VOBA-1610 file (N, C-alpha, C; in pm, whole numbers, padded with zeros to 5 digits, always signed):
BEGIN
Met+00111-00111+00044Met-00019-00027-00002Met+00041+00139+00006Gly+00197+00136-00026Gly+00295+00241+00011Gly+00306+00270+00122Phe+00324+00415+00164Phe+00389+00454+00292Phe+00267+00464+00406Val+00322+00393+00515Val+00227+00366+00635Val+00299+00421+00744Pro+00280+00526+00815Pro+00358+00568+00945Pro+00350+00455+01043Ser+00441+00481+01111Ser+00452+00387+01273Ser+00433+00447+01374Leu+00370+00346+01456Leu+00312+00441+01564Leu+00411+00512+01655Ala+00524+00533+01604Ala+00644+00605+01668Ala+00677+00713+01618Met+00604+00742+01501Met+00623+00827+01398Met+00502+00923+01420Leu+00385+00866+01436Leu+00248+00912+01462Leu+00264+00976+01587Phe+00316+00942+01723Phe+00350+01011+01844Phe+00475+01131+01790Thr+00505+01092+01726Thr+00633+01241+01731Thr+00587+01344+01649Leu+00490+01288+01541Leu+00413+01427+01448Leu+00317+01458+01574Ala+00226+01402+01603Ala+00114+01455+01671Ala+00150+01495+01827Ala+00232+01406+01916Ala+00233+01506+02036Ala+00396+01458+02088Ala+00470+01511+02003Ala+00631+01494+02045Ala+00628+01564+02163Ala+00702+01475+02255Ala+00780+01466+02388Ala+00874+01606+02427Asp+00876+01627+02507Asp+00975+01743+02577Asp+01075+01705+02503Pro+01138+01833+02464Pro+01260+01800+02378Pro+01376+01781+02488Thr+01364+01801+02582Thr+01471+01748+02704Thr+01475+01609+02729Gly+01329+01550+02679Gly+01338+01406+02721Gly+01340+01370+02851Glu+01285+01468+02944Glu+01278+01437+03075Glu+01125+01422+03119Ser+01027+01439+03030Ser+00904+01425+03060Ser+00819+01363+02942Gly+00673+01327+02968Gly+00615+01299+02847Gly+00629+01148+02783Ile+00528+01147+02690Ile+00527+00974+02635Ile+00654+00957+02532His+00734+00826+02572His+00815+00814+02455His+00790+00674+02390Val+00779+00689+02267Val+00735+00561+02204Val+00897+00471+02129His+00907+00372+02141His+00988+00288+02122His+00925+00144+02012Ser+01001+00168+01886Ser+00945+00101+01828Ser+01022-00063+01769Gly+00979-00173+01783Gly+01049-00296+01759Gly+01151-00297+01669Lys+01289-00353+01668Lys+01396-00349+01557Lys+01364-00462+01491Asp+01426-00493+01403Asp+01440-00582+01249Asp+01319-00691+01269Gly+01226-00581+01233Gly+01087-00641+01174Gly+00990-00695+01280Asp+01030-00673+01433Asp+00976-00711+01518Asp+00842-00620+01526Asp+00738-00628+01568Asp+00598-00540+01592Asp+00591-00456+01669Arg+00662-00514+01830Arg+00657-00488+01902Arg+00652-00353+01963Cys+00627-00243+02052Cys+00666-00127+02090Cys+00672-00125+02231Thr+00747-00037+02299Thr+00706+00002+02401Thr+00671+00153+02401Ile+00593+00186+02545Ile+00523+00334+02540Ile+00573+00363+02686Glu+00646+00454+02725Glu+00700+00478+02819Glu+00662+00605+02886Lys+00572+00621+03009Lys+00504+00717+03034Lys+00565+00814+03177Gly+00601+00918+03169Gly+00604+01000+03285Gly+00506+00972+03418Pro+00573+01032+03519Pro+00470+01020+03638Pro+00336+01127+03642Asn+00319+01197+03544Asn+00250+01286+03520Asn+00131+01267+03432Asp+00158+01160+03337Asp+00118+01122+03238Asp+00016+00991+03246Leu-00113+01040+03145Leu-00212+00924+03191Leu-00202+00808+03040Val-00223+00708+03035Val-00216+00595+02908Val-00307+00514+02946Ser-00366+00493+02845Ser-00489+00357+02837Ser-00480+00311+02692Arg-00505+00164+02757Arg-00537+00064+02599Arg-00611+00005+02611Asp-00703-00017+02507Asp-00802-00112+02507Asp-00960-00068+02582Gly-00941+00054+02572Gly-01054+00138+02669Gly-01080+00280+02681Pro-01163+00331+02749Pro-01170+00487+02779Pro-01083+00528+02849Leu-01061+00665+02854Leu-00995+00734+02951Leu-01014+00817+02997Val-01071+00856+03139Val-01153+00995+03134Val-01044+01051+03243Val-01009+01219+03231Val-00935+01296+03323Val-01055+01370+03392Pro-01020+01341+03526Pro-01103+01364+03606Pro-01137+01522+03612Glu-01253+01586+03703Glu-01279+01695+03716Glu-01135+01763+03773Asn-01093+01875+03731Asn-01001+01942+03819Asn-00841+01879+03839Ala-00848+01792+03797Ala-00715+01698+03752Ala-00609+01754+03658Arg-00479+01728+03701Arg-00355+01779+03648Arg-00305+01681+03526Ala-00252+01708+03432Ala-00168+01588+03370Ala-00085+01621+03241Glu+00030+01578+03230Glu+00106+01622+03124Glu+00032+01565+02996Glu+00104+01452+02940Glu+00059+01403+02814Glu-00082+01284+02831Val-00178+01295+02789Val-00314+01200+02792Val-00315+01132+02685Val-00297+00983+02638Val-00283+00898+02475Val-00371+00801+02601Ala-00476+00769+02448Ala-00539+00648+02465Ala-00518+00541+02331Leu-00481+00438+02346Leu-00492+00344+02189Leu-00597+00279+02220Arg-00667+00303+02124Arg-00791+00181+02076Arg-00883+00218+02197Gly-00922+00381+02207Gly-01022+00411+02315Gly-01019+00559+02317Asp-01153+00581+02412Asp-01160+00719+02365Asp-01102+00856+02486Val-01071+00947+02491Val-01041+01053+02598Val-01156+01162+02603Thr-01192+01130+02727Thr-01252+01287+02774Thr-01189+01313+02893Val-01192+01472+02879Val-01101+01571+02946Val-01226+01669+03030Lys-01244+01619+03159Lys-01382+01699+03246Lys-01352+01846+03266Arg-01449+01882+03313Arg-01438+02015+03374Arg-01361+02067+03436Gly-01266+02158+03432Gly-01170+02209+03495Gly-01061+02154+03507Ala-01061+02041+03431Ala-00893+01920+03413Ala-00808+02019+03321Val-00685+02039+03363Val-00569+02097+03283Val-00452+02008+03226Val-00459+01980+03114Val-00349+01898+03047Val-00236+01962+02933Lys-00167+01908+02885Lys-00111+01945+02825Lys-00096+01903+02692Lys-00119+01793+02672Lys-00146+01722+02509Lys-00215+01604+02544Val-00321+01588+02432Val-00414+01490+02435Val-00414+01418+02291Val-00391+01272+02320Val-00387+01164+02204Val-00443+01065+02208Ala-00525+01033+02063Ala-00601+00899+02085Ala-00600+00853+01929Val-00512+00710+01957Val-00490+00630+01834Val-00608+00531+01824Ala-00717+00535+01706Ala-00825+00474+01713Ala-00954+00483+01826Gly-00965+00627+01822Gly-01045+00651+01944Gly-01064+00821+01918Ser-01174+00848+01966Ser-01237+01004+02004Ser-01166+01072+02090Ile-01188+01193+02073Ile-01140+01298+02190Ile-01304+01394+02247Arg-01311+01419+02355Arg-01385+01513+02378Arg-01334+01627+02487Ile-01337+01722+02465Ile-01310+01798+02577Ile-01406+01897+02633Glu-01450+01828+02781Glu-01553+01957+02814Glu-01560+02078+02828Gln-01646+02159+02862Gln-01670+02271+02913Gln-01574+02300+03006Gly-01538+02400+03031Gly-01425+02441+03111Gly-01283+02382+03144Ala-01266+02265+03096Ala-01147+02203+03047Ala-01025+02272+02980Thr-00895+02278+02965Thr-00806+02305+02914Thr-00711+02237+02886Val-00639+02254+02768Val-00549+02140+02654Val-00437+02285+02678Thr-00324+02279+02713Thr-00225+02378+02693Thr-00168+02391+02532Glu-00181+02274+02485Glu-00088+02246+02359Glu-00168+02162+02293Asp-00143+02075+02205Asp-00238+01979+02109Asp-00325+01892+02147Val-00421+01844+02060Val-00516+01788+02074Val-00532+01702+01949Val-00500+01558+01930Val-00474+01495+01792Val-00546+01366+01803Ala-00635+01338+01744Ala-00715+01195+01753Ala-00685+01131+01595Val-00608+01050+01626Val-00602+00953+01455Val-00688+00830+01436Gly-00778+00837+01370Gly-00851+00699+01355Gly-00989+00769+01405Gly-01010+00869+01454Gly-01133+00915+01542Gly-01179+01066+01527Asn-01255+01112+01612Asn-01329+01223+01614Asn-01288+01330+01698Val-01300+01461+01720Val-01247+01571+01811Val-01355+01654+01790Arg-01415+01676+01955Arg-01513+01766+02014Arg-01441+01851+02079Ile-01444+01941+02055Ile-01427+02071+02154Ile-01547+02144+02239Ser-01566+02139+02351Ser-01723+02222+02376Ser-01692+02333+02409Ser-01813+02430+02393Ser-01816+02548+02449Ser-01743+02561+02585Gly-01659+02665+02593Gly-01609+02727+02715Gly-01457+02628+02737Ala-01439+02560+02628Ala-01314+02470+02637Ala-01207+02526+02583Arg-01076+02514+02626Arg-00983+02581+02587Arg-00847+02502+02526Val-00841+02492+02426Val-00689+02454+02350Val-00606+02569+02302Gly-00507+02530+02362Gly-00400+02641+02352Gly-00309+02636+02194Glu-00267+02505+02138Glu-00234+02496+02014Glu-00305+02438+01933Asp-00284+02306+01861Asp-00338+02277+01724Asp-00450+02124+01733Val-00535+02153+01692Val-00660+02027+01695Val-00653+01951+01579Leu-00614+01830+01569Leu-00594+01754+01443Leu-00706+01618+01460Ala-00776+01615+01348Ala-00858+01491+01344Ala-00841+01402+01213Leu-00716+01314+01245Leu-00671+01265+01098Leu-00762+01119+01120Gly-00856+01131+01001Gly-00952+01018+01011Gly-01088+01032+01075Gly-01123+01166+01092Gly-01247+01177+01170Gly-01274+01346+01131Lys-01379+01368+01229Lys-01443+01478+01202Lys-01397+01554+01323Leu-01405+01708+01279Leu-01352+01786+01393Leu-01491+01864+01445Asp-01543+01890+01538Asp-01644+01948+01576Asp-01602+02036+01694Val-01572+02200+01654Val-01560+02293+01758Val-01663+02386+01804Arg-01705+02392+01930Arg-01827+02453+01916Arg-01811+02577+01927Glu-01924+02652+01897Glu-01897+02786+01959Glu-01880+02843+02090Gly-01803+02902+02092Gly-01756+02988+02200Gly-01625+02884+02305Ala-01600+02797+02180Ala-01465+02738+02201Ala-01319+02791+02177Gln-01209+02795+02246Gln-01087+02854+02192Gln-01008+02771+02132Val-00957+02788+02045Val-00858+02702+01997Val-00734+02797+01923Gly-00596+02790+02014Gly-00506+02895+01967Gly-00433+02874+01837Gly-00445+02764+01792Gly-00369+02698+01682Gly-00479+02651+01541Thr-00390+02570+01469Thr-00459+02548+01354Thr-00581+02422+01376Arg-00703+02438+01317Arg-00787+02331+01318Arg-00786+02262+01174Leu-00771+02125+01190Leu-00751+02075+01047Leu-00833+01915+01101Ala-00923+01870+01018Ala-00974+01728+01001Ala-00997+01705+00869Phe-00913+01553+00819Phe-00944+01523+00699Phe-00971+01358+00718Asp-01102+01309+00628Asp-01134+01145+00597Asp-00979+01089+00525Leu-00986+00947+00581Leu-00888+00892+00519Leu-00934+00778+00423Ser-01020+00822+00325Ser-01099+00722+00226Ser-01057+00782+00118Ile-00973+00670+00019Ile-00967+00681-00109Ile-01048+00628-00203Ala-01106+00684-00306Ala-01187+00604-00438Ala-01254+00509-00361Gly-01339+00532-00237Gly-01419+00439-00163Gly-01352+00323-00052Val-01233+00320-00032Val-01162+00233-00017Val-01131+00325+00141Asp-01164+00259+00237Asp-01112+00315+00415Asp-00933+00273+00428Val-00926+00383+00425Val-00755+00398+00429Val-00709+00410+00576Arg-00829+00483+00660Arg-00802+00462+00752Arg-00799+00344+00861Arg-00859+00232+00812Arg-00871+00086+00885Arg-00725+00063+00830Lys-00662+00064+00727Lys-00577-00003+00670Lys-00416+00079+00770Val-00432+00194+00792Val-00337+00273+00838Val-00339+00191+01035Leu-00474+00209+01097Leu-00488+00186+01206Leu-00399+00019+01200Glu-00451-00055+01127Glu-00429-00226+01144Glu-00243-00220+01107Glu-00205-00149+01054Glu-00060-00134+01015Glu+00019-00118+01149Leu-00042-00013+01210Leu+00015+00006+01358Leu+00066-00063+01456His+00004-00194+01480His+00036-00331+01563His-00016-00279+01704Leu-00084-00222+01728Leu-00169-00154+01882Leu-00122-00225+01968Glu-00177-00353+01931Glu-00164-00476+02033Glu-00038-00528+02078Gly+00056-00494+02026Gly+00197-00541+02068Gly+00263-00421+02157Cys+00190-00304+02171Cys+00235-00221+02288Cys+00230-00249+02444Val+00311-00210+02481Val+00345-00265+02675Val+00373-00106+02683Ile+00268-00062+02758Ile+00326+00044+02866Ile+00392+00065+02976Glu+00493+00099+03000Glu+00608+00100+03109Glu+00630+00259+03176Pro+00674+00259+03298Pro+00715+00398+03357Pro+00841+00434+03314His+00894+00560+03322His+00989+00589+03244His+01044+00690+03358
//
């Protein structure tokens, strides 16, 4: 099928970790054809796999990542970045994301009264930014189908999410 991004590439593009390497999500792909990956999370990061992830009201977090699950950021919560791979994202009224919101293979909804400091991207999904929501950067959404073929499904299959192990770093 040509170019298919790796999970590590998606995280680099969608939610690059702190350049100092001291905090944030780090993804290490397998080597020599090995499809396994390791996701290292910092003490202030939230990561889930195969299920929903909810950032509670008034909580604080650095990077919030869901693999094959939806993310909801509740009222009063403040997070740095939010990423969902094969899931959707909802930022509720009164919630703040200081940097980026990225859904790969899912939708993004930014409620009225919510704030996103930088970019919002829905790759293979829809973007719904309600009136009264604040987005400080680019808003971008695009479908991943070509001539009626669902390219999104193929990309998500090639990511090999079932092989990812989540570890503290």
